[in-house]
C-alpha positions in Angstrom: 114.3 86.5 80.0 115.9 89.5 78.4 118.5 88.6 75.8 122.1 89.9 76.2 124.1 91.3 73.1 126.8 88.8 72.2 130.0 90.4 73.2 128.1 91.0 76.4 126.9 87.5 77.2 130.4 85.8 76.2 132.3 88.4 78.7 129.5 87.4 81.7 130.1 83.6 80.7 133.6 83.4 81.0 133.1 85.6 84.1 130.8 83.2 85.2 132.9 79.9 84.5 136.1 81.9 86.6 133.7 82.8 89.7 132.2 79.2 89.5 135.7 77.7 89.9 136.3 79.5 93.0 134.5 78.6 96.4 130.8 77.6 96.1 129.7 80.1 98.7 131.9 83.2 97.4 131.1 82.4 93.9 127.2 82.4 94.6 127.6 85.4 95.8 129.9 87.3 92.9 127.7 85.8 90.6 124.8 87.6 92.1 126.1 91.2 92.2 127.6 90.4 88.2 123.5 89.3 87.6 122.5 92.9 89.8 125.2 94.8 87.9 124.0 93.8 84.4 120.4 95.0 85.5 121.2 98.2 86.9 123.1 98.9 83.9 120.2 97.7 81.2 117.8 99.7 83.4 120.3 102.6 83.0 120.0 102.3 79.0 116.5 102.0 79.0 116.1 105.0 81.0 118.2 107.0 79.3 116.5 105.8 76.0 112.5 106.2 77.7 112.8 109.2 80.4 109.5 109.2 80.9 106.9 106.0 81.8 104.3 105.1 79.4 101.0 106.0 80.0 99.4 103.2 81.2 102.2 102.8 83.9 101.8 106.3 85.1 98.3 106.0 85.9 98.9 102.9 87.6 101.4 104.6 90.0 99.7 107.9 90.4 96.7 105.9 91.4 99.0 104.2 93.8 100.5 106.8 95.0 96.9 108.8 95.8 95.9 105.3 97.4 98.5 105.8 100.0 98.4 109.6 100.6 94.2 108.9 100.7 95.0 106.3 103.7 97.4 108.5 105.1 94.4 111.4 105.7 92.0 108.7 107.8 90.9 110.2 110.5 93.3 108.5 113.5 90.1 106.3 115.3 89.8 104.7 112.4 92.9 103.3 111.8 95.6 100.5 112.5 98.7 102.0 113.5 100.5 98.8 112.3 98.9 99.6 109.2 99.6 103.0 108.6 103.5 102.4 109.9 103.4 99.7 106.8 103.3 102.6 104.4 106.7 103.8 105.4 109.9 102.6 104.4 111.2 101.0 107.8 114.8 102.2 106.7 114.4 106.0 107.3 113.7 106.6 110.9 111.9 110.1 110.8 111.3 112.8 108.1 112.9 115.8 107.9 111.6 119.2 108.8 113.8 121.8 105.9 113.5 124.7 108.6 114.6 123.5 112.0 116.5 120.0 110.7 113.9 118.6 113.0 112.8 114.9 112.3 109.1 114.3 112.2 107.1 111.0 113.2 104.6 109.4 111.2 102.0 111.2 113.3 103.6 115.1 113.1 103.1 114.1 109.3 99.8 113.0 109.2 98.9 116.2 110.9 101.0 118.4 108.4 98.5 116.6 105.7 95.6 117.5 107.1 92.2 115.5 106.9 91.2 113.7 103.7 90.5 116.6 101.0 92.4 119.1 102.5 95.3 119.1 100.1 96.5 118.5 96.4 99.5 117.6 94.6 101.5 120.4 93.3 103.0 118.0 91.0 103.8 114.1 90.9 107.2 112.9 89.2 107.1 109.4 88.1 110.6 107.7 87.6 111.0 105.8 84.2 111.5 102.7 85.6 107.4 103.2 87.2 109.6 102.1 90.4 109.6 105.5 92.3 107.9 108.8 92.3 108.5 112.0 94.2 106.2 114.8 94.5 105.1 118.1 96.4 101.7 117.6 98.8 100.6 121.5 99.0 98.5 121.5 102.3 95.9 123.6 103.0 96.2 126.1 105.5 93.5 125.6 108.3 92.4 129.0 109.4 93.1 129.7 113.3 90.6 130.7 115.4 91.1 134.9 115.3 90.2 134.2 111.4 93.5 134.4 110.2 95.0 131.5 107.9 98.8 130.0 108.6 100.6 130.3 106.0 101.5 128.1 103.0 102.7 124.7 103.4 104.5 122.6 100.8 105.7 118.7 101.5 108.1 117.1 99.3 108.0 113.3 99.3 109.7 110.1 98.1 108.1 107.2 97.1 109.8 103.6 96.4 108.0 100.5 95.4 108.9 97.5 97.4 107.6 93.9 97.3 105.1 94.6 99.2 103.6 97.6 97.4 104.3 101.4 97.4 105.8 103.1 100.6 106.9 106.8 101.8 110.7 106.5 101.6 110.9 110.2 102.8 109.1 113.2 103.1 110.9 117.2 104.2 108.1 119.9 105.4 109.1 123.3 103.9 107.5 126.9 104.8 106.2 128.0 101.4 107.1 126.2 98.2 109.6 123.1 98.0 112.2 122.6 95.4 110.8 121.0 92.0 112.4 118.3 90.5 113.1 117.5 87.4 112.3 114.0 85.9 114.7 110.7 86.9 115.5 107.7 86.3 116.1 105.5 89.6 115.7 107.1 93.0 119.0 105.5 94.2 120.9 107.6 92.0 119.5 111.2 92.5 119.2 113.6 95.5 116.0 113.0 97.5 113.8 115.8 99.4 
């Protein structure tokens, strides 16, 4: 367990004692909120002193994210719909399309990615805490029957790590180029695509 500074530890203990004097259920909720706030402040301080993850964390996250992308590009007949659905965070109902403000379903998103090996990362940024990542996937346009190629398409994708692995939080398609993102600390306090 991380050691707290004496001043912070003393203040936390006094607050815990005051909260414990109230009703047991309310006290447990308050203690949980206080501990969560302390952890959040600690992560923010660490992020300010270490704005990028170490090399091994970066490699682990990049491999995990590439695994998600490879799984999404597998042909439909070879996968289980539930397993693919589990690659997306459930709280997001769809995937925003920049040009029309419409929402894409999972199948539409997968269709934009194209088959395995047909696209590439324009860039991938991993958060300092190595718990989230965002990048721009450059889809390779397919040639039409008349020989013309479709305009380039980029997809901004936000990934988060939860207790069951890496998942897609949000994805947005951009005709042409997607906006670039700067290195960031945590997905929760920054805008997503």
